[in-house]
N, C-alpha and C positions, 0 to 999 in steps of 0.2 A: 269198400273206399273207407271204412273206418282208419287203415292204416295209416292211408294213403294222403290224408287228413293229419294225423299223429305227426307224419314226417315233418312236413309240411310249418305245423307249428311248431314241434319241437327246435326245428331248424331256427328259429328264431327267438326261441325263450329263451331266458339266463337261466331260470334253474328249472330242470327237467329231473327227477329221480330216475326216471327211467323208461325203456317203452318196451313194453309185453306184444307183440305184433301176431296175429294170425293169419295166414296167408292174405298176406299184402298185396295188393294189389297197386301197388306204385302205379303213377302215368297210368291209370288203367283207361284211362279213353283214348289217348291213342293206341297204346301196345293191346291192349286188347279189346278195346270194341271198333277203332278205326282203321289200324292197319287189318285186323284180321275179317273184315266184313265184306261179303259179296259184294261185287260191283252193284246188283242190286236193290243192294240196302243202304249203300251208299246214295245210289241215286234217289231211295223214299225219301231219308235224312234230309239232302238237297231240294228235292219238290217240295215235301209235306211240311219238314223239319220237326218227325218223329216218327220214330218206328217204332212198331211194337214187338218187342225180343220176347219169345215163347220162356216162362219161366218153369224150374226146374222143383221148385218150392209152393207153388199156387195155383190156381187153375185161371187164375189172370195174367194176363201178360202186362212186360215191366217195358213200360215208353223208357224208351233212349231217344234223346231230344239232340236235335243241332247246338243247338245252346250249349248245350253240357259238352258236347266235342270241343266248340270251339273256346267256352271256358277254360277246361282243362287243359287245351295248350297253352293258358297261359301261367299255368301252374305246374310245370314239367320238372323233374328232378333227373330227367334222364341225363341235362347236360354237366353232370359229373356228379361230383360225391355231395352225396345230401348235408353235408356239414354239421352233423351232430355234434354233440359235447356229452351224451350220456350213452349208460350202456343200453342193447339193447339185445333185446333175445324175440327169436322171430320161431312160429311154429305153423307147422305145414304138412298135410297130406299128403302122401304118391297118388293118393288117388281123386284129387280133387278135378270136379269136371268143369270145374269153375273159371280157375286161377292157378296155370302150370307153376308147379313147384319150383320149376327151375329159374321164375322171376324172382324169386326169396334167393337162390342163388345169386343172380346179377346183383341181388341187392348186397347181398352180405360181400361182396367184390367191390362194391363201389362205400364200404362203410370205411375201408383202408386203415389196419391198425387200431380200429376202435374195439370195443369192446362191446365184442357180436358175439352171439351163437346162433346157429340156425338148427335146430331139431326136427328131421324127416319124419313123418309119422303114418306107418301102415296103416291103408283103413281111415274112417274118421269122416271122410268126405268134403267139401269144403266149411263146412262149420265147424268141425273138429268139436263137438257138444257129448259125444259118450262121456260115461263117468269118468273115463280112465283119461279121456282127452282133456279132459274139468279138471283133475286131478294134477295134471304135467301143467298147464297155466298157473294152477296155483301155488305150484313147487317155482316155477319162473317167476314167478312178481314177487313170492316171498324173497327171493333171493337178491331180487332188484332192490327190493326195501332196505336189505340190511348190507346193499354196496354204499360203500363210504363215498 
């Protein structure tokens, strides 16, 4: 969700040095939650206002609310290019169980001629928190800081 929020903010701001995004789940409430939800999950959301999604990272479920889905619809980027005026670097694991890497490829296609690069990483999962992944992110951010 952090990358989605960063994209929304960056298109509204005049001065952004660049964006380094990890597994950007842009328009996630619609593309990754609502559209992929089985009928029984949608029914639970509409009836109860919340669905408890099992988590890969905790023993506790992750609550998804209908309010989140509806609010997300008011902030979709899917309507066209994000309108960014800054360089963008995207890192995404080919093995991400949460956010398919194809979404990052779709985002790249929408950046139309911008200074943008997608780096696909073998392994690493969704968080890309291995030492080599963190080093790659650090190199990308260092490059962005040097970009005029």
